[in-house]
Steps between C-alpha positions, in 0.01 A plus 500: 500500500797551725396641838843632564464773250482850660413853405697794632364855473723800539294811519626848425262794542572839339213738541195340345709240307563156652757274331492137598799293411383139480715193527402135471168349386149647469299184558196389709715492817659839464237712316295573810795663664546725204151648560527502882843656532453791267358822655331708237410796720598819317642299206404597146772315307599143589801364319596127516861435410506145385872466451529203738163334438557140393136407405155642521196270538141612424449575869799747474321669206185509695678675792643759271152564347346544848756770586455654162115519538549644858731779364280574202212587740709793618634591153834318558678251278719198523826466287712191463859545406815280442305204376688195361389363166343190669294715733408732219371206305278403799353849508446513125330166509264626771433817300659719765807617317370855516600509875864462398689827483762436234 
């Protein structure tokens, strides 16, 4: 694995909706920052814009699931948008394509 791969998170909050535009890799090195940098206070809808995601490892999927479970406890939901075919295939293989908002 290349240790130079980074994850950038641009957060845009509008009311109770938080959109996170992700860029780079969701891998074992970057996934913890996805969980730690996102503040879910007063958020009921969390949208991940995956336009600029190059690859998602299982640890990235795990991070997304942790955030999803946290939001479900307060009646919220996670949506994933702008997913490339390669990333969509990873989610489908993991049985998580229901998170993708087409």
